[in-house]
Structure formats: C-alpha cells, structure tokens
Backbone as JSON Lines, residues from 0, in Angstrom:
{"i":0,"aa":"M","n":[79.25,14.94,55.44],"ca":[79.97,16.22,55.53],"c":[79.13,17.25,56.28]}
{"i":1,"aa":"I","n":[79.69,17.95,57.24],"ca":[78.97,18.94,58.0],"c":[78.41,20.01,57.08]}
{"i":2,"aa":"G","n":[77.13,20.31,57.26],"ca":[76.49,21.34,56.45],"c":[75.7,20.8,55.29]}
{"i":3,"aa":"E","n":[75.97,19.57,54.86],"ca":[75.25,19.02,53.72],"c":[73.82,18.65,54.08]}
{"i":4,"aa":"K","n":[73.6,18.14,55.29],"ca":[72.25,17.78,55.69],"c":[71.97,18.3,57.1]}
{"i":5,"aa":"E","n":[72.18,19.58,57.26],"ca":[71.93,20.25,58.54],"c":[70.68,21.1,58.41]}
{"i":6,"aa":"V","n":[69.78,21.01,59.39],"ca":[68.61,21.87,59.38],"c":[68.34,22.38,60.79]}
{"i":7,"aa":"L","n":[68.06,23.66,60.87],"ca":[67.63,24.29,62.11],"c":[66.16,24.63,61.94]}
{"i":8,"aa":"V","n":[65.31,23.99,62.74],"ca":[63.87,24.18,62.62],"c":[63.4,25.18,63.67]}
{"i":9,"aa":"L","n":[62.71,26.22,63.23],"ca":[62.07,27.13,64.16],"c":[60.91,26.38,64.8]}
{"i":10,"aa":"F","n":[61.08,26.07,66.08],"ca":[60.25,25.09,66.77],"c":[59.39,25.77,67.82]}
{"i":11,"aa":"S","n":[58.09,25.84,67.57],"ca":[57.17,26.48,68.52],"c":[56.46,25.48,69.4]}
{"i":12,"aa":"G","n":[56.58,24.19,69.06],"ca":[55.85,23.17,69.81],"c":[54.45,22.93,69.28]}
{"i":13,"aa":"G","n":[54.11,23.58,68.16],"ca":[52.81,23.38,67.54],"c":[52.83,22.24,66.53]}
{"i":14,"aa":"I","n":[51.69,22.01,65.91],"ca":[51.56,20.91,64.96],"c":[52.51,21.06,63.77]}
{"i":15,"aa":"D","n":[52.58,22.27,63.22],"ca":[53.35,22.48,61.99],"c":[54.85,22.27,62.19]}
{"i":16,"aa":"S","n":[55.39,22.87,63.23],"ca":[56.83,22.72,63.45],"c":[57.17,21.31,63.93]}
{"i":17,"aa":"T","n":[56.24,20.67,64.64],"ca":[56.45,19.28,65.05],"c":[56.5,18.38,63.82]}
{"i":18,"aa":"A","n":[55.6,18.63,62.87],"ca":[55.62,17.87,61.62],"c":[56.92,18.1,60.86]}
{"i":19,"aa":"C","n":[57.46,19.32,60.94],"ca":[58.75,19.63,60.3],"c":[59.87,18.79,60.9]}
{"i":20,"aa":"I","n":[59.89,18.7,62.22],"ca":[60.93,17.91,62.89],"c":[60.91,16.48,62.35]}
{"i":21,"aa":"Y","n":[59.74,15.88,62.32],"ca":[59.61,14.51,61.82],"c":[60.04,14.43,60.36]}
{"i":22,"aa":"Y","n":[59.58,15.36,59.56],"ca":[59.85,15.37,58.12],"c":[61.36,15.33,57.84]}
{"i":23,"aa":"Y","n":[62.11,16.19,58.5],"ca":[63.55,16.24,58.24],"c":[64.3,15.04,58.83]}
{"i":24,"aa":"K","n":[63.84,14.57,59.97],"ca":[64.48,13.37,60.54],"c":[64.31,12.18,59.6]}
{"i":25,"aa":"Q","n":[63.15,12.06,58.99],"ca":[62.91,10.97,58.05],"c":[63.77,11.08,56.8]}
{"i":26,"aa":"L","n":[64.15,12.31,56.45],"ca":[65.01,12.52,55.29],"c":[66.5,12.34,55.64]}
{"i":27,"aa":"G","n":[66.79,12.05,56.89],"ca":[68.17,11.81,57.29],"c":[68.96,13.05,57.65]}
{"i":28,"aa":"F","n":[68.28,14.15,57.89],"ca":[68.97,15.38,58.29],"c":[69.38,15.31,59.76]}
{"i":29,"aa":"H","n":[70.44,16.03,60.07],"ca":[70.76,16.3,61.46],"c":[69.89,17.49,61.85]}
{"i":30,"aa":"V","n":[68.93,17.26,62.73],"ca":[67.92,18.26,63.06],"c":[68.21,18.91,64.4]}
{"i":31,"aa":"Q","n":[68.18,20.23,64.4],"ca":[68.24,21.0,65.64],"c":[67.02,21.89,65.7]}
{"i":32,"aa":"G","n":[66.53,22.16,66.9],"ca":[65.4,23.05,67.07],"c":[65.85,24.39,67.64]}
{"i":33,"aa":"L","n":[65.05,25.4,67.38],"ca":[65.29,26.72,67.96],"c":[63.95,27.28,68.43]}
{"i":34,"aa":"F","n":[63.8,27.43,69.74],"ca":[62.6,28.03,70.31],"c":[62.93,29.44,70.75]}
{"i":35,"aa":"I","n":[62.11,30.4,70.31],"ca":[62.34,31.8,70.64],"c":[61.16,32.34,71.44]}
{"i":36,"aa":"D","n":[61.44,32.72,72.66],"ca":[60.45,33.4,73.49],"c":[60.63,34.89,73.26]}
{"i":37,"aa":"Y","n":[59.72,35.49,72.49],"ca":[59.83,36.9,72.14],"c":[58.71,37.72,72.81]}
{"i":38,"aa":"G","n":[58.14,37.14,73.88],"ca":[57.1,37.84,74.62],"c":[55.7,37.45,74.21]}
{"i":39,"aa":"Q","n":[55.56,36.4,73.39],"ca":[54.22,35.96,72.98],"c":[53.47,35.4,74.19]}
{"i":40,"aa":"K","n":[52.14,35.56,74.18],"ca":[51.32,35.13,75.31],"c":[51.45,33.63,75.58]}
{"i":41,"aa":"S","n":[51.74,32.9,74.54],"ca":[51.77,31.44,74.63],"c":[53.14,30.87,74.98]}
{"i":42,"aa":"S","n":[54.1,31.73,75.28],"ca":[55.49,31.28,75.42],"c":[55.68,30.2,76.49]}
{"i":43,"aa":"K","n":[54.99,30.33,77.61],"ca":[55.15,29.36,78.7],"c":[54.73,27.96,78.25]}
{"i":44,"aa":"H","n":[53.55,27.86,77.66],"ca":[53.04,26.56,77.22],"c":[53.82,26.04,76.02]}
{"i":45,"aa":"E","n":[54.23,26.94,75.13],"ca":[55.04,26.53,73.98],"c":[56.36,25.93,74.44]}
{"i":46,"aa":"K","n":[56.99,26.58,75.4],"ca":[58.27,26.08,75.9],"c":[58.13,24.7,76.51]}
{"i":47,"aa":"T","n":[57.05,24.47,77.25],"ca":[56.79,23.15,77.82],"c":[56.64,22.11,76.73]}
{"i":48,"aa":"A","n":[55.89,22.47,75.68],"ca":[55.69,21.54,74.56],"c":[57.01,21.25,73.85]}
{"i":49,"aa":"V","n":[57.79,22.29,73.6],"ca":[59.07,22.13,72.91],"c":[60.01,21.24,73.71]}
{"i":50,"aa":"T","n":[60.05,21.41,75.02],"ca":[60.92,20.6,75.87],"c":[60.53,19.12,75.79]}
{"i":51,"aa":"K","n":[59.23,18.84,75.9],"ca":[58.76,17.45,75.82],"c":[59.03,16.85,74.45]}
{"i":52,"aa":"L","n":[58.72,17.61,73.4],"ca":[58.86,17.08,72.05],"c":[60.31,16.92,71.63]}
{"i":53,"aa":"S","n":[61.18,17.79,72.11],"ca":[62.61,17.65,71.81],"c":[63.15,16.36,72.4]}
{"i":54,"aa":"K","n":[62.7,16.05,73.59],"ca":[63.1,14.78,74.22],"c":[62.54,13.6,73.44]}
{"i":55,"aa":"Y","n":[61.28,13.71,73.01],"ca":[60.63,12.63,72.28],"c":[61.34,12.35,70.95]}
{"i":56,"aa":"F","n":[61.7,13.42,70.23],"ca":[62.34,13.27,68.93],"c":[63.87,13.14,69.03]}
{"i":57,"aa":"E","n":[64.38,13.26,70.24],"ca":[65.82,13.14,70.5],"c":[66.61,14.16,69.69]}
{"i":58,"aa":"I","n":[66.21,15.43,69.82],"ca":[66.94,16.52,69.17],"c":[67.35,17.55,70.22]}
{"i":59,"aa":"D","n":[68.39,18.28,69.9],"ca":[68.8,19.4,70.73],"c":[68.03,20.64,70.29]}
{"i":60,"aa":"T","n":[67.48,21.37,71.24],"ca":[66.76,22.6,70.93],"c":[67.31,23.73,71.79]}
{"i":61,"aa":"Q","n":[67.71,24.79,71.12],"ca":[68.21,25.98,71.82],"c":[67.02,26.86,72.19]}
{"i":62,"aa":"L","n":[67.0,27.35,73.42],"ca":[65.95,28.24,73.89],"c":[66.51,29.65,74.02]}
{"i":63,"aa":"I","n":[65.84,30.6,73.38],"ca":[66.29,31.99,73.4],"c":[65.17,32.89,73.9]}
{"i":64,"aa":"R","n":[65.5,33.83,74.77],"ca":[64.52,34.8,75.3],"c":[64.92,36.19,74.84]}
{"i":65,"aa":"I","n":[63.97,36.89,74.2],"ca":[64.22,38.23,73.69],"c":[63.05,39.13,74.09]}
{"i":66,"aa":"N","n":[63.34,40.28,74.66],"ca":[62.29,41.22,75.02],"c":[61.81,41.97,73.79]}
{"i":67,"aa":"S","n":[60.49,42.15,73.68],"ca":[59.95,42.87,72.53],"c":[58.61,43.48,72.9]}
{"i":68,"aa":"N","n":[58.23,44.5,72.15],"ca":[56.91,45.12,72.29],"c":[56.12,44.73,71.04]}
{"i":69,"aa":"L","n":[55.21,43.78,71.21],"ca":[54.54,43.19,70.05],"c":[53.41,44.07,69.55]}
{"i":70,"aa":"L","n":[53.35,44.24,68.23],"ca":[52.22,44.9,67.58],"c":[51.43,43.81,66.87]}
{"i":71,"aa":"I","n":[50.21,43.55,67.37],"ca":[49.39,42.47,66.84],"c":[48.19,43.07,66.11]}
{"i":72,"aa":"K","n":[48.03,42.69,64.84],"ca":[46.92,43.19,64.02],"c":[46.11,42.0,63.51]}
{"i":73,"aa":"D","n":[44.89,41.85,64.02],"ca":[44.01,40.76,63.6],"c":[44.7,39.39,63.7]}
{"i":74,"aa":"G","n":[45.43,39.2,64.78],"ca":[46.09,37.92,65.01],"c":[47.49,37.83,64.42]}
{"i":75,"aa":"E","n":[47.83,38.73,63.5],"ca":[49.15,38.7,62.87],"c":[50.1,39.59,63.65]}
{"i":76,"aa":"I","n":[51.25,39.04,64.01],"ca":[52.26,39.81,64.74],"c":[53.21,40.45,63.73]}
{"i":77,"aa":"Q","n":[53.22,41.77,63.71],"ca":[54.0,42.49,62.71],"c":[55.49,42.15,62.8]}
{"i":78,"aa":"G","n":[56.04,41.65,61.69],"ca":[57.46,41.36,61.62],"c":[57.87,40.02,62.2]}
{"i":79,"aa":"R","n":[56.89,39.2,62.61],"ca":[57.2,37.98,63.36],"c":[58.15,37.05,62.62]}
{"i":80,"aa":"N","n":[57.78,36.61,61.44],"ca":[58.59,35.58,60.78],"c":[59.93,36.09,60.26]}
{"i":81,"aa":"I","n":[60.0,37.34,59.86],"ca":[61.31,37.86,59.44],"c":[62.22,38.0,60.67]}
{"i":82,"aa":"F","n":[61.62,38.33,61.81],"ca":[62.37,38.39,63.06],"c":[62.88,37.01,63.46]}
{"i":83,"aa":"L","n":[61.99,36.0,63.43],"ca":[62.38,34.65,63.79],"c":[63.47,34.12,62.87]}
{"i":84,"aa":"L","n":[63.32,34.38,61.58],"ca":[64.34,33.95,60.63],"c":[65.68,34.63,60.88]}
{"i":85,"aa":"S","n":[65.64,35.91,61.22],"ca":[66.88,36.64,61.49],"c":[67.59,36.09,62.71]}
{"i":86,"aa":"V","n":[66.83,35.77,63.76],"ca":[67.43,35.18,64.95],"c":[68.01,33.81,64.62]}
{"i":87,"aa":"A","n":[67.29,33.05,63.79],"ca":[67.78,31.73,63.39],"c":[69.07,31.85,62.58]}
{"i":88,"aa":"L","n":[69.12,32.82,61.69],"ca":[70.34,33.03,60.89],"c":[71.5,33.42,61.79]}
{"i":89,"aa":"L","n":[71.23,34.26,62.76],"ca":[72.26,34.7,63.69],"c":[72.8,33.53,64.52]}
{"i":90,"aa":"N","n":[71.95,32.53,64.78],"ca":[72.32,31.4,65.62],"c":[72.58,30.13,64.84]}
{"i":91,"aa":"F","n":[72.63,30.2,63.51],"ca":[72.88,29.01,62.71],"c":[74.35,28.61,62.83]}
{"i":92,"aa":"P","n":[74.65,27.39,63.31],"ca":[76.03,27.04,63.65],"c":[76.87,26.5,62.5]}
{"i":93,"aa":"Y","n":[76.31,26.45,61.29],"ca":[77.04,25.86,60.17],"c":[77.16,26.87,59.02]}
{"i":94,"aa":"L","n":[78.09,26.59,58.12],"ca":[78.27,27.47,56.97],"c":[77.26,27.16,55.86]}
{"i":95,"aa":"K","n":[76.65,25.97,55.94],"ca":[75.74,25.56,54.89],"c":[74.63,24.72,55.48]}
{"i":96,"aa":"G","n":[73.41,24.89,54.98],"ca":[72.3,24.08,55.45],"c":[70.97,24.8,55.3]}
{"i":97,"aa":"L","n":[69.98,24.31,56.04],"ca":[68.62,24.82,55.94],"c":[68.16,25.44,57.25]}
{"i":98,"aa":"I","n":[67.35,26.47,57.13],"ca":[66.58,26.99,58.26],"c":[65.13,26.81,57.87]}
{"i":99,"aa":"A","n":[64.38,26.1,58.7],"ca":[63.04,25.67,58.3],"c":[61.94,26.33,59.13]}
{"i":100,"aa":"L","n":[60.86,26.64,58.42],"ca":[59.64,27.18,59.01],"c":[58.48,26.25,58.67]}
{"i":101,"aa":"G","n":[57.54,26.11,59.58],"ca":[56.39,25.26,59.32],"c":[55.18,26.0,58.78]}
{"i":102,"aa":"I","n":[55.39,27.11,58.08],"ca":[54.26,27.88,57.56],"c":[53.53,27.1,56.47]}
{"i":103,"aa":"H","n":[52.25,27.42,56.31],"ca":[51.42,26.69,55.35],"c":[50.45,27.64,54.66]}
{"i":104,"aa":"S","n":[49.75,27.13,53.66],"ca":[48.78,27.94,52.93],"c":[47.49,28.06,53.74]}
{"i":105,"aa":"G","n":[46.58,28.9,53.25],"ca":[45.28,29.02,53.89],"c":[45.18,30.12,54.92]}
{"i":106,"aa":"T","n":[46.23,30.94,55.07],"ca":[46.15,32.09,55.96],"c":[46.34,33.37,55.14]}
{"i":107,"aa":"N","n":[45.92,34.49,55.71],"ca":[46.11,35.78,55.05],"c":[47.35,36.5,55.54]}
{"i":108,"aa":"Y","n":[48.14,35.82,56.38],"ca":[49.33,36.45,56.92],"c":[50.36,36.65,55.8]}
{"i":109,"aa":"L","n":[50.88,37.86,55.71],"ca":[51.84,38.18,54.65],"c":[53.11,37.35,54.76]}
{"i":110,"aa":"D","n":[53.51,37.02,55.99],"ca":[54.77,36.29,56.17],"c":[54.57,34.78,56.19]}
{"i":111,"aa":"C","n":[53.44,34.33,55.67],"ca":[53.2,32.9,55.47],"c":[52.92,32.64,53.99]}
{"i":112,"aa":"S","n":[53.69,33.29,53.14],"ca":[53.47,33.19,51.7],"c":[54.77,32.88,50.97]}
{"i":113,"aa":"E","n":[54.63,32.36,49.77],"ca":[55.82,32.07,48.96],"c":[56.56,33.34,48.61]}
{"i":114,"aa":"E","n":[55.84,34.45,48.43],"ca":[56.48,35.73,48.12],"c":[57.35,36.19,49.28]}
{"i":115,"aa":"F","n":[56.85,36.03,50.48],"ca":[57.65,36.39,51.66],"c":[58.92,35.56,51.72]}
{"i":116,"aa":"V","n":[58.8,34.26,51.53],"ca":[59.96,33.37,51.59],"c":[60.98,33.75,50.52]}
{"i":117,"aa":"K","n":[60.5,34.07,49.32],"ca":[61.39,34.46,48.23],"c":[62.19,35.71,48.6]}
{"i":118,"aa":"R","n":[61.52,36.7,49.15],"ca":[62.21,37.95,49.5],"c":[63.16,37.75,50.68]}
{"i":119,"aa":"A","n":[62.73,36.96,51.66],"ca":[63.61,36.69,52.8],"c":[64.85,35.92,52.35]}
{"i":120,"aa":"Q","n":[64.67,35.01,51.39],"ca":[65.81,34.24,50.88],"c":[66.83,35.14,50.2]}
{"i":121,"aa":"E","n":[66.37,36.18,49.54],"ca":[67.3,37.12,48.9],"c":[68.22,37.77,49.93]}
{"i":122,"aa":"I","n":[67.67,38.07,51.09],"ca":[68.49,38.64,52.17],"c":[69.46,37.59,52.7]}
{"i":123,"aa":"F","n":[68.96,36.36,52.88],"ca":[69.83,35.27,53.33],"c":[70.99,35.06,52.36]}
{"i":124,"aa":"D","n":[70.7,35.15,51.08],"ca":[71.74,34.94,50.08],"c":[72.85,35.98,50.18]}
{"i":125,"aa":"L","n":[72.48,37.21,50.56],"ca":[73.49,38.25,50.73],"c":[74.45,37.89,51.86]}
{"i":126,"aa":"Y","n":[73.89,37.35,52.93],"ca":[74.7,36.99,54.09],"c":[75.5,35.71,53.9]}
{"i":127,"aa":"S","n":[74.91,34.73,53.22],"ca":[75.52,33.4,53.18],"c":[76.03,32.97,51.82]}
{"i":128,"aa":"N","n":[75.97,33.89,50.87],"ca":[76.4,33.56,49.5],"c":[75.63,32.35,48.95]}
{"i":129,"aa":"G","n":[74.37,32.26,49.34],"ca":[73.52,31.18,48.83],"c":[73.67,29.85,49.54]}
{"i":130,"aa":"N","n":[74.43,29.82,50.63],"ca":[74.69,28.54,51.31],"c":[73.66,28.18,52.39]}
{"i":131,"aa":"I","n":[72.88,29.15,52.82],"ca":[71.85,28.88,53.83],"c":[70.49,29.16,53.19]}
{"i":132,"aa":"T","n":[69.66,28.13,53.18],"ca":[68.39,28.19,52.48],"c":[67.22,28.13,53.45]}
{"i":133,"aa":"I","n":[66.23,29.0,53.22],"ca":[64.98,28.93,53.97],"c":[64.13,27.84,53.32]}
{"i":134,"aa":"D","n":[63.73,26.87,54.11],"ca":[62.94,25.76,53.59],"c":[61.61,25.7,54.33]}
{"i":135,"aa":"C","n":[60.54,25.61,53.57],"ca":[59.19,25.55,54.13],"c":[58.46,24.4,53.46]}
{"i":136,"aa":"P","n":[58.63,23.18,53.97],"ca":[58.13,22.0,53.26],"c":[56.63,21.92,53.12]}
{"i":137,"aa":"F","n":[55.89,22.68,53.94],"ca":[54.43,22.59,53.92],"c":[53.76,23.84,53.36]}
{"i":138,"aa":"I","n":[54.53,24.69,52.69],"ca":[53.99,25.99,52.28],"c":[52.83,25.88,51.29]}
{"i":139,"aa":"A","n":[52.78,24.81,50.54],"ca":[51.69,24.62,49.58],"c":[50.55,23.78,50.16]}
{"i":140,"aa":"M","n":[50.68,23.4,51.43],"ca":[49.69,22.55,52.08],"c":[48.81,23.36,53.02]}
{"i":141,"aa":"S","n":[47.58,22.9,53.23],"ca":[46.69,23.52,54.2],"c":[46.95,22.91,55.58]}
{"i":142,"aa":"K","n":[46.34,23.51,56.59],"ca":[46.45,22.96,57.95],"c":[45.9,21.54,57.98]}
{"i":143,"aa":"E","n":[44.81,21.33,57.27],"ca":[44.21,19.99,57.21],"c":[45.16,19.0,56.55]}
{"i":144,"aa":"D","n":[45.9,19.46,55.53],"ca":[46.88,18.59,54.86],"c":[47.98,18.17,55.83]}
{"i":145,"aa":"I","n":[48.45,19.11,56.64],"ca":[49.51,18.8,57.61],"c":[48.98,17.83,58.66]}
{"i":146,"aa":"F","n":[47.76,18.05,59.09],"ca":[47.13,17.13,60.03],"c":[47.06,15.73,59.44]}
{"i":147,"aa":"E","n":[46.68,15.65,58.18],"ca":[46.59,14.35,57.51],"c":[47.97,13.71,57.38]}
{"i":148,"aa":"F","n":[48.98,14.54,57.11],"ca":[50.36,14.05,57.06],"c":[50.74,13.42,58.4]}
{"i":149,"aa":"C","n":[50.41,14.1,59.49],"ca":[50.7,13.58,60.82],"c":[49.94,12.28,61.08]}
{"i":150,"aa":"R","n":[48.7,12.24,60.62],"ca":[47.9,11.03,60.81],"c":[48.49,9.85,60.05]}
{"i":151,"aa":"M","n":[48.85,10.1,58.8],"ca":[49.4,9.03,57.97],"c":[50.73,8.52,58.51]}
{"i":152,"aa":"K","n":[51.53,9.42,59.06],"ca":[52.85,9.05,59.58],"c":[52.79,8.65,61.05]}
{"i":153,"aa":"E","n":[51.58,8.71,61.64],"ca":[51.39,8.34,63.05],"c":[52.28,9.17,63.98]}
{"i":154,"aa":"I","n":[52.33,10.46,63.7],"ca":[53.09,11.38,64.54],"c":[52.21,11.78,65.73]}
{"i":155,"aa":"S","n":[52.68,11.53,66.92],"ca":[51.91,11.88,68.11],"c":[51.84,13.4,68.26]}
{"i":156,"aa":"L","n":[50.63,13.9,68.48],"ca":[50.43,15.34,68.65],"c":[49.97,15.69,70.05]}
{"i":157,"aa":"K","n":[49.96,14.71,70.95],"ca":[49.39,14.94,72.28],"c":[50.15,15.97,73.09]}
{"i":158,"aa":"D","n":[51.43,16.17,72.8],"ca":[52.21,17.14,73.57],"c":[52.38,18.48,72.85]}
{"i":159,"aa":"T","n":[51.73,18.64,71.69],"ca":[51.84,19.91,70.97],"c":[50.99,20.99,71.65]}
{"i":160,"aa":"Y","n":[51.34,22.24,71.36],"ca":[50.59,23.38,71.9],"c":[50.5,24.45,70.83]}
{"i":161,"aa":"S","n":[49.29,25.01,70.64],"ca":[49.12,25.92,69.51],"c":[48.31,27.18,69.79]}
{"i":162,"aa":"C","n":[47.81,27.4,70.99],"ca":[46.94,28.57,71.24],"c":[47.73,29.88,71.27]}
{"i":163,"aa":"E","n":[47.31,30.83,70.46],"ca":[48.0,32.13,70.39],"c":[47.78,32.95,71.66]}
{"i":164,"aa":"Y","n":[46.69,32.7,72.38],"ca":[46.36,33.49,73.56],"c":[46.97,32.92,74.84]}
{"i":165,"aa":"G","n":[47.64,31.77,74.72],"ca":[48.28,31.19,75.89],"c":[47.3,30.55,76.86]}
{"i":166,"aa":"S","n":[46.16,30.14,76.37],"ca":[45.14,29.53,77.22],"c":[45.65,28.22,77.84]}
{"i":167,"aa":"D","n":[45.24,27.96,79.08],"ca":[45.63,26.7,79.73],"c":[44.95,25.51,79.07]}
{"i":168,"aa":"I","n":[43.81,25.77,78.46],"ca":[43.07,24.71,77.77],"c":[42.93,25.09,76.31]}
{"i":169,"aa":"Q","n":[43.37,24.2,75.44],"ca":[43.21,24.46,74.01],"c":[42.31,23.4,73.39]}
{"i":170,"aa":"P","n":[41.57,23.73,72.35],"ca":[41.52,25.05,71.71],"c":[40.67,26.05,72.49]}
{"i":171,"aa":"C","n":[41.1,27.3,72.51],"ca":[40.36,28.34,73.21],"c":[39.11,28.74,72.42]}
{"i":172,"aa":"G","n":[39.14,28.5,71.11],"ca":[37.99,28.81,70.27],"c":[37.93,30.25,69.81]}
{"i":173,"aa":"K","n":[38.93,31.04,70.19],"ca":[38.91,32.47,69.86],"c":[40.02,32.87,68.88]}
{"i":174,"aa":"C","n":[41.24,32.41,69.12],"ca":[42.34,32.79,68.22],"c":[42.24,31.98,66.92]}
{"i":175,"aa":"L","n":[42.9,32.48,65.89],"ca":[42.82,31.83,64.58],"c":[43.38,30.42,64.62]}
{"i":176,"aa":"T","n":[44.47,30.23,65.37],"ca":[45.08,28.9,65.45],"c":[44.13,27.91,66.11]}
{"i":177,"aa":"C","n":[43.46,28.33,67.17],"ca":[42.54,27.42,67.85],"c":[41.3,27.15,67.02]}
{"i":178,"aa":"K","n":[40.9,28.1,66.2],"ca":[39.78,27.85,65.29],"c":[40.16,26.76,64.3]}
{"i":179,"aa":"D","n":[41.43,26.78,63.86],"ca":[41.93,25.69,63.02],"c":[41.9,24.37,63.78]}
{"i":180,"aa":"L","n":[42.3,24.42,65.06],"ca":[42.31,23.21,65.88],"c":[40.9,22.62,66.01]}
{"i":181,"aa":"L","n":[39.91,23.48,66.18],"ca":[38.54,23.0,66.31],"c":[38.13,22.21,65.07]}
{"i":182,"aa":"K","n":[38.54,22.69,63.9],"ca":[38.24,21.97,62.65],"c":[38.94,20.62,62.65]}
{"i":183,"aa":"L","n":[40.18,20.6,63.14],"ca":[40.94,19.35,63.16],"c":[40.35,18.36,64.15]}
{"i":184,"aa":"Y","n":[39.85,18.87,65.29],"ca":[39.2,17.98,66.25],"c":[37.94,17.36,65.65]}
{"i":185,"aa":"E","n":[37.25,18.15,64.82],"ca":[36.06,17.62,64.15],"c":[36.44,16.48,63.21]}
{"i":186,"aa":"I","n":[37.56,16.66,62.49],"ca":[38.06,15.61,61.6],"c":[38.4,14.38,62.42]}
{"i":187,"aa":"K","n":[39.05,14.6,63.57],"ca":[39.43,13.48,64.43],"c":[38.2,12.72,64.9]}
{"i":188,"aa":"N","n":[37.19,13.46,65.31],"ca":[35.99,12.82,65.86],"c":[35.21,12.05,64.79]}
{"i":189,"aa":"E","n":[35.4,12.43,63.54],"ca":[34.75,11.71,62.45],"c":[35.42,10.37,62.2]}
{"i":190,"aa":"N","n":[36.66,10.24,62.7],"ca":[37.42,9.01,62.48],"c":[37.82,8.42,63.83]}
{"i":191,"aa":"A","n":[37.05,7.47,64.3],"ca":[37.3,6.9,65.63],"c":[38.63,6.18,65.72]}
{"i":192,"aa":"Q","n":[39.23,5.89,64.56],"ca":[40.52,5.18,64.55],"c":[41.68,6.11,64.85]}
{"i":193,"aa":"T","n":[41.43,7.42,64.79],"ca":[42.51,8.37,65.01],"c":[42.79,8.5,66.5]}
{"i":194,"aa":"S","n":[43.94,8.0,66.94],"ca":[44.24,8.01,68.37],"c":[45.52,8.76,68.7]}
{"i":195,"aa":"F","n":[46.2,9.31,67.68],"ca":[47.51,9.89,67.95],"c":[47.43,11.22,68.67]}
{"i":196,"aa":"W","n":[46.23,11.77,68.87],"ca":[46.08,13.02,69.61],"c":[45.71,12.76,71.06]}
{"i":197,"aa":"D","n":[45.53,11.51,71.43],"ca":[45.13,11.17,72.79],"c":[46.33,11.09,73.72]}
C-alpha cells in the first residue's frame, strides 16, 4: 500500500545519509532521496556524490536549489536541519511515511539531538495528523558506529563526500566533518582488510 513503506531521505552524499539509503532499502522501503543546495560551500561536490550514489543504489533523488544567506557559528549552520526538514515536508509526495535524517550522536549541534527531533516531530504532527514521521536511525550511534555499520554491511563509501568547506580533496583537516573523517581513516589504516573506501 502506498505510504506504508515510503521514506524520503535527506541525502547529502555523505557517509551518514548514504548509510541511511542502504538501511531503508534493506528494510524493504521504497526509498527516494532529496538533495538540497541551500548555498553550502560543499554543494558542488555533494551534488556529484549524490548523483553517483543515486545511480549506484538505483533510487530517484530530487535536486532542489534554494538561495539563502547562511549564518555559521563554530561549524553549525543556524536553522539548517529544521530548514531541510521543512523543505522535505513540503516535497513529500505521500500522505503517510517517513522523512529521514542521518544525524548521529557525538556532536554539540542542537539540531542533531533527540530533543530537536522530538520538537520537530510535534510540528510535523500538526501538519500531517501524525502520518509523517521524522526517522533518524543512527541518532544514538557515533560517527565511528556508522562507519562500522558500513564496514560490516560492505557499503562502498568511495563516492561519498563530506567536507563542509567544499575542498577538492577530503579530508581537509579543518572542518569538524573532516576531522571525523581523519579518525575514520585511522581506523581504516589499522585494518588492512578494509577496502570499501578504495
């Protein structure tokens, strides 16, 4: 039945949202992606990653471009996830289903917390009468946990992109996301059997 197993994944082309795509496909959901170019420095590289990964996972991904004046505080973009969720809700094509975010624990970002998701869901409930749910399958997991999930499931990460500064070469070593990547590369190098990032 339409709407029973529908999920729209906010897809940035990074490790977390890529893991989300795999996660829902394995659960038998009809998965769609939504990439939003809102003026982030990394939009060009993210879009390239999303295009490649959408083809790899055989999903349809809608690309949306929105002009914005970003206020960035210590790496956190003010209003980012509530904005992304609102755009996803506006573009959700079904009366019932999930809108998914790949947020995880281990950050100080206010919009990467269970409290944020709870409050955002209250707004969603007003609009959808409880029929559209925000789902964050990795919210209790660390970045390392998600990396391990990808390793265990043999999810290829070679086409992912995660640098917040839009660097041509990642990890840049400066943004918070790339600092996480450096830790993950160290984990990879400790295990010569790990080849899914090549």
